[in-house]
LOPARO-370539 format. One line per 2 residues: their letters; for each residue x, z, y of C-alpha. Coordinates in nm, 3 decimals. Example, Ala and Ser with C-alpha at 12.3 -4.5 7.8 and 13.67 -1.06 7.14 Angstrom:
BEGIN
AS> 1.230,0.780,-0.450 | 1.367,0.714,-0.106 $
//
This chain:
BEGIN
XX> 0.000,0.000,0.000 | 0.129,-0.090,0.348 $
XX> 0.040,0.031,0.697 | 0.123,-0.119,1.035 $
XX> 0.457,-0.033,1.190 | 0.439,0.217,1.472 $
XX> 0.532,0.098,1.820 | 0.903,0.053,1.879 $
XX> 1.019,0.116,1.522 | 1.379,0.013,1.595 $
XX> 1.432,0.305,1.831 | 1.256,0.559,1.613 $
XX> 1.488,0.861,1.565 | 1.589,0.946,1.210 $
XX> 1.508,1.314,1.166 | 1.329,1.352,0.832 $
XX> 1.556,1.302,0.531 | 1.383,1.292,0.193 $
XX> 1.580,1.307,-0.133 | 1.407,1.211,-0.457 $
XX> 1.560,1.379,-0.760 | 1.752,1.697,-0.825 $
XX> 2.051,1.731,-1.055 | 2.404,1.711,-0.927 $
XX> 2.352,1.397,-0.719 | 2.038,1.520,-0.544 $
XX> 2.170,1.863,-0.460 | 2.508,1.735,-0.341 $
XX> 2.319,1.493,-0.116 | 2.093,1.768,0.019 $
XX> 2.375,2.015,0.076 | 2.605,1.764,0.245 $
XX> 2.344,1.647,0.495 | 2.206,1.996,0.563 $
XX> 2.554,2.144,0.612 | 2.653,1.859,0.843 $
XX> 2.335,1.906,1.042 | 2.390,2.282,1.070 $
XX> 2.747,2.250,1.200 | 2.646,1.976,1.443 $
XX> 2.349,2.160,1.584 | 2.113,1.881,1.485 $
XX> 1.738,1.881,1.441 | 1.721,1.709,1.102 $
XX> 1.498,1.833,0.821 | 1.604,1.780,0.460 $
XX> 1.345,1.777,0.181 | 1.429,1.740,-0.187 $
XX> 1.159,1.642,-0.436 | 1.244,1.738,-0.792 $
XX> 1.049,1.610,-1.090 | 0.861,1.862,-1.298 $
XX> 0.859,1.637,-1.604 | 1.186,1.439,-1.612 $
XX> 1.498,1.643,-1.692 | 1.837,1.549,-1.550 $
XX> 2.110,1.398,-1.770 | 2.350,1.686,-1.701 $
XX> 2.661,1.582,-1.894 | 2.898,1.489,-1.610 $
XX> 3.146,1.773,-1.650 | 3.468,1.632,-1.503 $
XX> 3.553,1.584,-1.135 | 3.823,1.441,-0.913 $
XX> 4.016,1.650,-0.655 | 3.764,1.524,-0.397 $
XX> 3.530,1.795,-0.522 | 3.738,2.057,-0.344 $
XX> 3.663,1.891,-0.009 | 3.295,1.852,-0.095 $
XX> 3.255,2.218,-0.184 | 3.435,2.327,0.131 $
XX> 3.220,2.098,0.348 | 2.894,2.242,0.214 $
XX> 3.020,2.599,0.248 | 3.057,2.709,-0.115 $
XX> 3.367,2.916,-0.179 | 3.593,2.830,-0.469 $
XX> 3.532,3.172,-0.618 | 3.154,3.120,-0.608 $
XX> 3.194,2.779,-0.765 | 3.418,2.894,-1.050 $
XX> 3.194,3.189,-1.130 | 2.866,3.002,-1.094 $
XX> 2.960,2.682,-1.278 | 3.175,2.826,-1.559 $
XX> 3.440,2.600,-1.409 | 3.800,2.553,-1.515 $
XX> 4.086,2.364,-1.354 | 4.158,2.003,-1.442 $
XX> 4.502,1.857,-1.378 | 4.457,1.508,-1.516 $
XX> 4.388,1.336,-1.844 | 4.584,1.292,-2.165 $
XX> 4.515,0.967,-2.347 | 4.573,0.986,-2.720 $
XX> 4.587,0.683,-2.948 | 4.503,0.420,-2.688 $
XX> 4.817,0.209,-2.719 | 4.909,0.203,-3.088 $
XX> 4.667,0.445,-3.255 | 4.954,0.642,-3.410 $
XX> 4.984,1.025,-3.414 | 5.261,1.023,-3.149 $
XX> 5.078,0.781,-2.918 | 4.987,0.977,-2.603 $
XX> 5.050,0.982,-2.229 | 4.931,1.167,-1.918 $
XX> 4.752,1.048,-1.609 | 4.826,1.347,-1.383 $
XX> 4.650,1.415,-1.054 | 4.976,1.456,-0.866 $
XX> 5.124,1.137,-0.720 | 5.482,1.054,-0.822 $
XX> 5.742,1.260,-0.637 | 5.834,1.108,-0.301 $
XX> 5.548,0.858,-0.318 | 5.552,0.817,0.060 $
XX> 5.930,0.761,0.057 | 5.992,0.526,-0.233 $
XX> 5.819,0.350,-0.520 | 5.989,0.503,-0.825 $
XX> 5.827,0.275,-1.080 | 6.106,0.012,-1.096 $
XX> 6.376,0.280,-1.090 | 6.224,0.462,-1.385 $
XX> 6.225,0.131,-1.574 | 6.588,0.064,-1.479 $
XX> 6.712,0.416,-1.551 | 6.502,0.499,-1.854 $
XX> 6.723,0.624,-2.134 | 7.028,0.672,-1.913 $
XX> 7.168,0.925,-1.667 | 6.942,1.195,-1.809 $
XX> 6.623,0.999,-1.735 | 6.451,1.050,-2.068 $
XX> 6.076,1.056,-2.125 | 5.762,0.880,-2.015 $
XX> 5.697,0.777,-1.657 | 5.462,1.065,-1.575 $
XX> 5.705,1.316,-1.725 | 5.995,1.189,-1.515 $
XX> 5.828,1.145,-1.176 | 5.604,1.453,-1.178 $
XX> 5.575,1.801,-1.327 | 5.201,1.821,-1.399 $
XX> 5.223,1.701,-1.758 | 5.454,1.991,-1.833 $
XX> 5.195,2.234,-1.693 | 4.931,2.080,-1.918 $
XX> 5.158,2.104,-2.222 | 5.210,2.475,-2.152 $
XX> 4.846,2.546,-2.064 | 4.933,2.665,-1.712 $
XX> 4.706,2.673,-1.409 | 4.777,2.468,-1.093 $
XX> 4.780,2.770,-0.860 | 4.834,3.144,-0.829 $
XX> 4.575,3.413,-0.764 | 4.743,3.462,-0.423 $
XX> 4.676,3.104,-0.317 | 4.390,3.060,-0.070 $
XX> 4.081,2.878,-0.186 | 4.112,2.508,-0.258 $
XX> 4.493,2.506,-0.236 | 4.760,2.521,-0.504 $
XX> 5.107,2.415,-0.616 | 4.972,2.114,-0.806 $
XX> 4.685,1.883,-0.719 | 4.375,1.967,-0.919 $
XX> 4.010,1.896,-0.991 | 3.764,2.082,-1.214 $
XX> 3.577,2.086,-1.539 | 3.230,2.232,-1.492 $
XX> 2.896,2.299,-1.657 | 2.678,2.031,-1.496 $
XX> 2.352,2.226,-1.536 | 2.493,2.544,-1.387 $
XX> 2.661,2.349,-1.108 | 2.333,2.186,-1.007 $
XX> 2.171,2.532,-1.006 | 2.447,2.669,-0.782 $
XX> 2.408,2.379,-0.539 | 2.031,2.420,-0.539 $
XX> 2.048,2.791,-0.459 | 2.301,2.729,-0.181 $
XX> 2.110,2.436,-0.029 | 1.773,2.611,-0.028 $
XX> 1.870,2.968,0.056 | 2.164,2.912,0.291 $
XX> 2.117,2.565,0.435 | 1.739,2.554,0.469 $
XX> 1.665,2.256,0.244 | 1.295,2.232,0.159 $
XX> 1.249,2.212,-0.220 | 0.934,2.057,-0.363 $
XX> 0.861,2.030,-0.735 | 0.646,1.730,-0.816 $
XX> 0.636,1.375,-0.943 | 0.615,1.071,-0.718 $
XX> 0.310,0.864,-0.819 | 0.289,0.618,-0.529 $
XX> 0.490,0.496,-0.232 | 0.349,0.381,0.101 $
XX> 0.550,0.123,0.295 | 0.537,-0.023,0.644 $
XX> 0.482,-0.392,0.712 | 0.858,-0.429,0.746 $
XX> 0.914,-0.287,0.398 | 1.041,0.058,0.496 $
XX> 0.920,0.356,0.296 | 0.682,0.557,0.512 $
XX> 0.578,0.830,0.271 | 0.580,0.938,-0.090 $
XX> 0.262,1.045,-0.264 | 0.299,1.317,-0.523 $
XX> 0.075,1.415,-0.807 | -0.194,1.636,-0.659 $
XX> -0.235,1.418,-0.348 | 0.051,1.575,-0.153 $
XX> 0.222,1.332,0.088 | 0.584,1.357,0.202 $
XX> 0.668,1.151,0.508 | 1.024,1.060,0.596 $
XX> 1.251,0.840,0.806 | 1.532,0.799,0.554 $
XX> 1.509,0.827,0.174 | 1.789,0.891,-0.076 $
XX> 1.712,0.790,-0.434 | 1.875,1.037,-0.671 $
XX> 1.613,0.993,-0.942 | 1.865,0.905,-1.212 $
XX> 1.819,0.617,-1.452 | 1.451,0.589,-1.347 $
XX> 1.563,0.472,-0.999 | 1.203,0.503,-0.880 $
XX> 1.276,0.388,-0.524 | 1.566,0.142,-0.537 $
XX> 1.450,-0.002,-0.868 | 1.081,0.078,-0.879 $
XX> 0.985,0.007,-0.517 | 1.249,-0.242,-0.406 $
XX> 1.310,-0.405,-0.746 | 1.686,-0.423,-0.686 $
XX> 1.836,-0.539,-1.017 | 2.142,-0.405,-1.191 $
XX> 2.467,-0.596,-1.183 | 2.539,-0.548,-1.552 $
XX> 2.899,-0.489,-1.663 | 2.851,-0.454,-2.038 $
XX> 3.041,-0.777,-2.091 | 3.352,-0.598,-1.956 $
XX> 3.297,-0.237,-2.062 | 3.154,-0.239,-2.413 $
XX> 3.059,0.129,-2.448 | 2.679,0.160,-2.438 $
XX> 2.615,0.487,-2.620 | 2.739,0.845,-2.600 $
XX> 2.702,1.153,-2.817 | 2.756,1.492,-2.651 $
XX> 2.815,1.830,-2.811 | 2.879,2.180,-2.675 $
XX> 3.145,2.356,-2.882 | 3.192,2.735,-2.851 $
XX> 3.538,2.886,-2.854 | 3.632,3.071,-3.172 $
XX> 3.729,3.377,-2.967 | 3.712,3.507,-2.611 $
XX> 4.087,3.462,-2.561 | 4.115,3.103,-2.689 $
XX> 4.340,2.908,-2.449 | 4.154,2.672,-2.215 $
XX> 4.304,2.325,-2.194 | 4.365,2.234,-1.829 $
XX> 4.322,1.857,-1.862 | 4.073,1.616,-2.012 $
XX> 4.172,1.491,-2.357 | 4.056,1.133,-2.426 $
XX> 4.120,1.040,-2.789 | 4.072,0.679,-2.895 $
XX> 3.847,0.606,-3.193 | 3.761,0.295,-3.393 $
XX> 3.478,0.194,-3.157 | 3.543,0.392,-2.838 $
XX> 3.687,0.730,-2.746 | 3.613,1.103,-2.757 $
XX> 3.626,1.327,-2.450 | 3.724,1.692,-2.486 $
XX> 3.713,1.925,-2.187 | 3.755,2.300,-2.158 $
XX> 3.519,2.527,-1.966 | 3.523,2.905,-1.935 $
XX> 3.284,2.970,-2.226 | 3.297,2.650,-2.431 $
XX> 3.427,2.297,-2.474 | 3.231,1.986,-2.386 $
XX> 3.302,1.717,-2.646 | 3.150,1.372,-2.677 $
XX> 3.199,1.028,-2.826 | 3.157,0.722,-2.603 $
XX> 3.117,0.416,-2.824 | 2.997,0.058,-2.854 $
XX> 2.687,0.012,-3.065 | 2.804,-0.344,-3.133 $
XX> 3.107,-0.204,-3.314 | 2.969,0.099,-3.501 $
XX> 2.640,0.267,-3.590 | 2.504,0.587,-3.444 $
XX> 2.545,0.768,-3.776 | 2.907,0.655,-3.810 $
XX> 2.976,0.765,-3.453 | 2.825,1.108,-3.517 $
XX> 3.035,1.147,-3.833 | 3.349,1.061,-3.633 $
XX> 3.258,1.315,-3.365 | 3.195,1.589,-3.621 $
XX> 3.525,1.511,-3.796 | 3.703,1.547,-3.463 $
XX> 3.543,1.883,-3.385 | 3.598,2.010,-3.739 $
XX> 3.414,2.294,-3.920 | 3.277,2.430,-3.590 $
XX> 3.053,2.122,-3.564 | 2.855,2.204,-3.878 $
XX> 2.569,2.385,-3.703 | 2.589,2.212,-3.364 $
XX> 2.331,1.965,-3.236 | 2.424,1.632,-3.081 $
XX> 2.269,1.488,-2.768 | 2.233,1.109,-2.760 $
XX> 2.269,0.916,-2.434 | 2.219,0.545,-2.370 $
XX> 2.458,0.376,-2.127 | 2.364,0.058,-1.944 $
XX> 2.695,-0.020,-1.777 | 2.630,-0.156,-1.432 $
XX> 2.535,-0.088,-1.072 | 2.271,-0.201,-0.826 $
XX> 2.336,-0.533,-0.657 | 2.222,-0.369,-0.334 $
XX> 2.264,0.005,-0.291 | 2.104,0.052,0.052 $
XX> 1.780,-0.139,0.108 | 1.568,-0.090,0.422 $
XX> 1.553,0.288,0.478 | 1.646,0.381,0.120 $
XX> 1.989,0.432,-0.037 | 2.067,0.498,-0.403 $
XX> 2.316,0.769,-0.501 | 2.418,0.879,-0.849 $
XX> 2.272,0.731,-1.166 | 2.007,0.540,-0.969 $
XX> 2.295,0.349,-0.806 | 2.464,0.280,-1.137 $
XX> 2.656,0.421,-1.427 | 2.965,0.331,-1.623 $
XX> 3.120,0.511,-1.914 | 3.260,0.853,-1.813 $
XX> 3.625,0.750,-1.846 | 3.832,0.892,-1.554 $
XX> 3.535,1.099,-1.425 | 3.424,0.835,-1.176 $
XX> 3.053,0.932,-1.169 | 3.074,1.253,-0.962 $
XX> 3.345,1.104,-0.744 | 3.121,0.809,-0.651 $
XX> 2.843,1.053,-0.560 | 3.082,1.242,-0.335 $
XX> 3.222,0.943,-0.149 | 2.872,0.797,-0.116 $
XX> 2.758,1.115,0.055 | 3.070,1.123,0.271 $
XX> 2.975,0.778,0.398 | 2.609,0.871,0.447 $
XX> 2.639,1.226,0.587 | 2.929,1.156,0.820 $
XX> 2.751,0.854,0.972 | 2.388,0.943,0.929 $
XX> 2.181,0.682,1.118 | 2.041,0.821,1.442 $
XX> 1.785,0.544,1.485 | 1.618,0.284,1.268 $
XX> 1.805,0.011,1.458 | 2.142,0.156,1.355 $
XX> 2.036,0.176,0.993 | 2.067,-0.197,0.920 $
XX> 2.427,-0.214,1.038 | 2.520,0.101,0.848 $
XX> 2.346,-0.033,0.538 | 2.548,-0.355,0.556 $
XX> 2.873,-0.159,0.586 | 2.774,0.071,0.301 $
XX> 2.679,-0.212,0.067 | 3.002,-0.401,0.132 $
XX> 3.210,-0.088,0.081 | 3.045,0.029,-0.238 $
XX> 3.022,-0.311,-0.401 | 3.399,-0.314,-0.359 $
XX> 3.427,0.038,-0.501 | 3.218,-0.045,-0.807 $
XX> 3.429,-0.355,-0.871 | 3.750,-0.154,-0.853 $
XX> 3.616,0.121,-1.080 | 3.517,-0.137,-1.342 $
XX> 3.860,-0.297,-1.313 | 4.044,0.034,-1.346 $
XX> 3.845,0.146,-1.648 | 3.903,-0.191,-1.817 $
XX> 4.278,-0.151,-1.755 | 4.282,0.129,-2.012 $
XX> 4.159,-0.111,-2.278 | 4.335,-0.439,-2.204 $
XX> 4.683,-0.289,-2.241 | 4.625,-0.174,-2.597 $
XX> 4.843,-0.300,-2.881 | 4.581,-0.193,-3.135 $
XX> 4.442,-0.461,-3.363 | 4.302,-0.233,-3.634 $
XX> 3.934,-0.263,-3.536 | 3.713,-0.528,-3.378 $
XX> 3.648,-0.300,-3.079 | 4.012,-0.301,-2.971 $
XX> 4.062,-0.668,-3.053 | 3.756,-0.766,-2.850 $
XX> 3.875,-0.566,-2.549 | 4.180,-0.786,-2.504 $
XX> 3.977,-1.106,-2.514 | 4.045,-1.271,-2.176 $
XX> 3.675,-1.356,-2.143 | 3.603,-0.983,-2.104 $
XX> 3.874,-0.920,-1.841 | 3.785,-0.963,-1.471 $
XX> 3.980,-1.242,-1.300 | 4.104,-0.997,-1.036 $
XX> 4.255,-0.772,-1.303 | 4.418,-1.066,-1.479 $
XX> 4.577,-1.170,-1.150 | 4.706,-0.820,-1.080 $
XX> 4.846,-0.779,-1.430 | 5.040,-1.102,-1.392 $
XX> 5.178,-0.981,-1.058 | 5.263,-0.639,-1.201 $
XX> 5.494,-0.789,-1.462 | 5.748,-0.845,-1.187 $
XX> 5.621,-0.627,-0.899 | 5.516,-0.264,-0.956 $
XX> 5.175,-0.156,-0.824 | 5.212,-0.058,-0.460 $
XX> 5.002,0.028,-0.158 | 5.006,-0.337,-0.052 $
XX> 4.795,-0.423,-0.357 | 4.515,-0.198,-0.232 $
XX> 4.430,-0.288,0.124 | 4.086,-0.130,0.139 $
XX> 4.069,0.172,0.369 | 3.972,0.417,0.096 $
XX> 4.030,0.309,-0.261 | 3.873,0.509,-0.541 $
XX> 4.186,0.468,-0.755 | 4.512,0.401,-0.574 $
XX> 4.842,0.253,-0.689 | 4.987,0.571,-0.849 $
XX> 4.694,0.579,-1.093 | 4.762,0.221,-1.195 $
XX> 5.131,0.301,-1.245 | 5.053,0.596,-1.470 $
XX> 4.832,0.380,-1.694 | 5.063,0.077,-1.699 $
XX> 5.372,0.276,-1.789 | 5.184,0.519,-2.011 $
XX> 5.069,0.226,-2.221 | 5.413,0.063,-2.208 $
XX> 5.316,-0.252,-2.024 | 5.616,-0.489,-2.039 $
XX> 5.776,-0.543,-1.697 | 6.090,-0.695,-1.541 $
XX> 6.130,-0.439,-1.265 | 6.495,-0.376,-1.347 $
XX> 6.568,-0.723,-1.206 | 6.441,-0.641,-0.858 $
XX> 6.717,-0.699,-0.599 | 6.665,-0.360,-0.427 $
XX> 6.734,-0.155,-0.740 | 7.109,-0.104,-0.690 $
XX> 7.088,-0.015,-0.321 | 6.804,0.233,-0.371 $
XX> 6.941,0.392,-0.687 | 7.108,0.698,-0.524 $
XX> 6.787,0.786,-0.338 | 6.581,0.729,-0.651 $
XX> 6.804,0.959,-0.854 | 6.769,1.229,-0.589 $
XX> 6.389,1.201,-0.609 | 6.392,1.220,-0.987 $
XX> 6.611,1.528,-0.956 | 6.359,1.675,-0.715 $
XX> 6.085,1.621,-0.973 | 6.293,1.811,-1.227 $
XX> 6.346,2.100,-0.987 | 5.976,2.114,-0.906 $
XX> 5.900,2.122,-1.277 | 6.132,2.416,-1.338 $
XX> 5.991,2.609,-1.042 | 5.628,2.545,-1.140 $
XX> 5.683,2.643,-1.503 | 5.843,2.966,-1.388 $
XX> 5.580,3.064,-1.132 | 5.240,2.950,-1.257 $
XX> 5.013,3.165,-1.477 | 4.835,3.084,-1.800 $
XX> 4.511,2.898,-1.733 | 4.259,3.137,-1.891 $
XX> 4.435,3.435,-1.740 | 4.400,3.298,-1.387 $
XX> 4.035,3.206,-1.438 | 3.967,3.560,-1.559 $
XX> 4.132,3.707,-1.249 | 3.934,3.478,-1.020 $
XX> 3.609,3.574,-1.189 | 3.697,3.943,-1.155 $
XX> 3.872,3.962,-0.818 | 3.814,3.633,-0.636 $
XX> 4.050,3.413,-0.436 | 4.165,3.460,-0.079 $
XX> 3.927,3.305,0.173 | 4.201,3.241,0.428 $
//
């Protein structure tokens, strides 16, 4: 149903923000806008409508370091977050079996950049020096100390560090359900977000196509100026109202199913792993993350390469005897993203915008940077909205392309030929042209900042270096003409990495021990 536009719609102020959907995406959106409005002295109202009948997915349990900034911006302390979300620290990911599938096949993608990243690109020097002059070990081990912390089960900070700071860069593992509850409580009780429980049954639009109001079951109407669709896979606004199709990426990323399991610790003092473990399987990979009270374990797989029963058997074998009495949650993945993310006065955030397999924890990160773009430049008038929407769509179409490319990188470098899944992943028809071009360049030129010219890339050149070298991509960097002249400086930087490693191993506490102290005593606020 449509109604006539009011007079002067282009100059209409944007004051009523309506978010459809709860869960992590909805409550991050609500908290970011409400906190921004509070600090800026604005007159915006934020209303979140949460379905009474459709539960959230609730399995996104890994973050990027960006989460520290998000939590600080909305006013949640790190102590509150760790206590309320059963959170643990995450210092990167360890990929097991991705290159050869052998027992000793593993490498780290740490969250620290290589030492001296702003001074020199160490990638070619590691290649040239590897095996000589004391430079022994994988790329991540030589240019950074974080892998050593993960091997020892050490935390990235001390109890004396202020909130959101540490010796090493870090993200989190969290209980998604508890995290959404924490955000909800904070947004409603501290930031004044209006929370309505109900299901949207109809949408009223203006003649120009804008959403004017939402009609809920029970005849309640919610009017708004700007709508954020966080309704998950249902995408009731961006998909249901505006019929924006998905740009499907299943021809590149084959995983279309996931099985998730919550695994209790055998004892209260079981060490908590401080990185995500991603273990390759015949038709996908298994994630394994450590929280305060349990592990979150799941198998992401391609239904074209295995059956659901076979996948569940593989997951239970991985978990071992503890899996005997545990239930498995099944999740369908339709890899892709909306062709348009912001349409008229509606923008999609979270699963309504798109979803890819959870490799490298991109889902929560995309929610965060989406809300940075929206909250920090919230349209003041309807006229401004069209320009901001164009900018947003251009930016996030780029981001989705780069995320797809980066996730595919993990597969195309494999040397595995033991199953059809791994063989099919190296078929050139499944590899984006842009990635093929970069891989050809990176045989002779290491990934560098010049390869990533966008203002804010979701994955920057150090991440590409960690994957390329971790999976032993063949290069000719030792032939670069600058190697000899830069060698003394490179050796000094590699020595600095070694010194940082020794210092960090000496100073940092065991991961579970620090989490226990934070839960009991809290971190310093200043």
